[in-house]
C-alpha positions as CSV (number, residue, x, y, z in Angstrom):
1,M,-43.0,-25.5,-16.8
2,R,-43.2,-24.4,-13.2
3,K,-42.0,-20.9,-12.1
4,Q,-39.1,-20.8,-9.7
5,N,-39.5,-18.6,-6.7
6,W,-36.0,-17.3,-6.2
7,S,-35.5,-14.7,-3.6
8,K,-34.5,-11.3,-4.9
9,R,-31.0,-10.3,-4.1
10,D,-30.5,-6.9,-2.5
11,P,-27.4,-5.4,-4.1
12,I,-26.3,-3.8,-0.8
13,K,-27.3,-6.4,1.8
14,N,-25.0,-9.4,2.4
15,Y,-22.5,-8.3,-0.3
16,F,-19.4,-6.2,-0.4
17,P,-17.8,-4.5,-3.4
18,L,-14.4,-5.8,-4.7
19,P,-12.8,-3.4,-7.1
20,N,-12.3,-4.8,-10.6
21,E,-8.8,-3.3,-10.7
22,I,-7.6,-5.7,-8.0
23,Y,-7.2,-8.4,-10.6
24,S,-4.9,-6.2,-12.8
25,L,-2.3,-5.5,-10.0
26,G,-0.5,-8.8,-10.3
27,L,-1.5,-10.0,-6.8
28,S,-1.6,-13.7,-5.8
29,S,-4.9,-15.4,-5.3
30,T,-4.3,-15.6,-1.5
31,A,-3.5,-11.9,-1.3
32,I,-6.8,-11.2,-3.1
33,A,-8.6,-13.5,-0.7
34,V,-7.1,-11.7,2.3
35,Y,-8.0,-8.3,0.8
36,G,-11.5,-9.5,0.1
37,Y,-11.9,-10.6,3.7
38,L,-10.7,-7.3,5.0
39,L,-13.1,-5.5,2.7
40,R,-15.9,-7.6,4.0
41,R,-15.1,-6.7,7.6
42,E,-14.4,-3.0,7.2
43,D,-16.5,-0.2,8.6
44,R,-17.7,1.6,5.5
45,K,-17.4,5.0,7.2
46,T,-13.9,4.7,8.7
47,Y,-12.5,2.2,6.1
48,Q,-11.0,0.3,9.1
49,C,-11.4,-3.2,10.6
50,L,-9.9,-5.2,13.4
51,A,-8.8,-8.8,12.7
52,S,-6.2,-11.2,13.8
53,Y,-4.1,-13.3,11.5
54,R,-5.8,-16.4,13.0
55,M,-9.2,-15.0,12.3
56,I,-8.3,-14.2,8.7
57,G,-6.6,-17.6,8.3
58,E,-9.7,-19.5,9.5
59,A,-11.9,-17.5,7.1
60,I,-9.8,-18.2,4.0
61,G,-8.4,-21.6,5.0
62,K,-4.7,-20.6,5.4
63,C,-2.3,-20.8,8.3
64,V,-1.2,-17.7,10.3
65,N,2.2,-17.4,8.7
66,T,0.7,-17.5,5.3
67,V,-1.7,-14.8,6.2
68,R,1.1,-12.7,7.7
69,K,3.0,-13.0,4.4
70,Y,0.1,-11.8,2.3
71,V,-0.8,-9.0,4.6
72,V,2.8,-7.7,4.1
73,E,2.3,-8.0,0.3
74,L,-0.9,-6.0,0.5
75,E,0.9,-3.3,2.6
76,E,3.8,-3.2,0.1
77,R,1.4,-2.7,-2.7
78,G,-0.3,0.2,-0.9
79,L,-3.7,-1.4,-0.6
80,I,-3.8,-1.5,3.2
81,R,-2.1,0.0,6.3
82,T,-1.8,-1.8,9.6
83,E,-1.5,-0.5,13.1
84,R,-0.8,-2.4,16.3
85,T,-3.4,-2.2,19.1
86,T,-3.1,-3.0,22.8
87,I,-5.7,-4.3,25.3
88,T,-5.7,-4.0,29.0
89,T,-6.6,-7.1,30.9
90,Q,-8.8,-7.2,34.0
91,D,-5.7,-7.3,36.3
92,G,-4.3,-4.1,34.6
93,R,-1.7,-5.7,32.3
94,R,-1.3,-4.4,28.8
95,Q,-1.1,-7.0,26.0
96,N,-1.0,-6.9,22.2
97,G,-4.3,-6.8,20.5
98,C,-5.4,-7.5,17.0
99,L,-4.1,-5.4,14.1
100,L,-6.2,-2.4,13.0
101,Y,-6.4,-2.5,9.2
102,T,-7.0,0.6,7.2
103,I,-8.2,0.0,3.6
104,L,-6.5,2.6,1.4
105,P,-8.0,4.0,-1.8
106,I,-7.2,1.5,-4.6
107,Q,-6.3,4.3,-7.1
108,M,-3.1,5.0,-5.1
109,S,-2.1,1.4,-5.5
110,I,-2.9,1.4,-9.2
111,D,-0.8,4.5,-9.8
112,Q,2.0,2.9,-7.8
113,F,1.7,-0.3,-9.9
114,Y,1.8,1.6,-13.2
115,Q,4.8,3.7,-12.0
116,R,6.7,0.5,-11.2
117,Q,6.0,-0.9,-14.6
118,L,7.1,2.3,-16.2
119,D,10.3,2.3,-14.2
120,A,11.0,-1.3,-15.2
121,A,10.4,-0.4,-18.9
122,E,12.8,2.5,-18.7
123,L,15.4,0.4,-17.1
124,A,15.1,-2.3,-19.8
125,A,15.4,0.4,-22.5
126,E,18.5,1.8,-20.8
127,R,20.0,-1.7,-20.7
128,Q,19.3,-2.2,-24.4
129,R,21.0,1.1,-25.2
130,A,24.0,0.1,-23.2
131,E,24.2,-3.2,-25.0
132,K,24.1,-1.5,-28.4
133,R,26.9,0.9,-27.3
134,K,29.0,-2.0,-26.1
135,E,28.5,-3.8,-29.4
136,R,29.5,-0.7,-31.4
137,Y,32.5,-0.2,-29.2
138,T,33.7,-3.8,-29.7
139,K,33.1,-3.7,-33.5
140,E,35.1,-0.5,-33.9
141,G,38.1,-2.1,-32.2
142,G,37.8,-0.4,-28.9
143,A,38.5,-3.6,-27.1
144,Q,41.9,-4.0,-28.9
145,V,42.8,-0.4,-28.1
146,C,42.1,-1.0,-24.4
147,G,44.0,-4.3,-24.4
148,S,47.2,-2.8,-25.7
149,R,47.6,-0.3,-22.9
């Protein structure tokens, strides 16, 4: 059997880290693709990157409107923050530039996700308690008393 000469992979070079927790946040696959692209482009010191919707769309194979939708989803989940930028043309006019994305710490988003789940569970428990009170009230004849007034 002949030995394969595979090149050794440098764990830092040509790779970027994608947090494992990203898959437990209930994001769509396209939102994860957008997030991954932004992580790939970010400056590791400032946690920021410049990219247009068109640039992201070409990289992940989606249209501009789809990318915009999933960028909003990532912002709502607390994974990124966007800021508008402007550029000055050679003739002195100011125009809109690309968005400046800031990749936020994922722990904030995880905490927010779990808090939303906890709030939903508490709301469901309160609804169940209200249903039980309603059933008890109707069984005890409370509906007949109210109807006679």
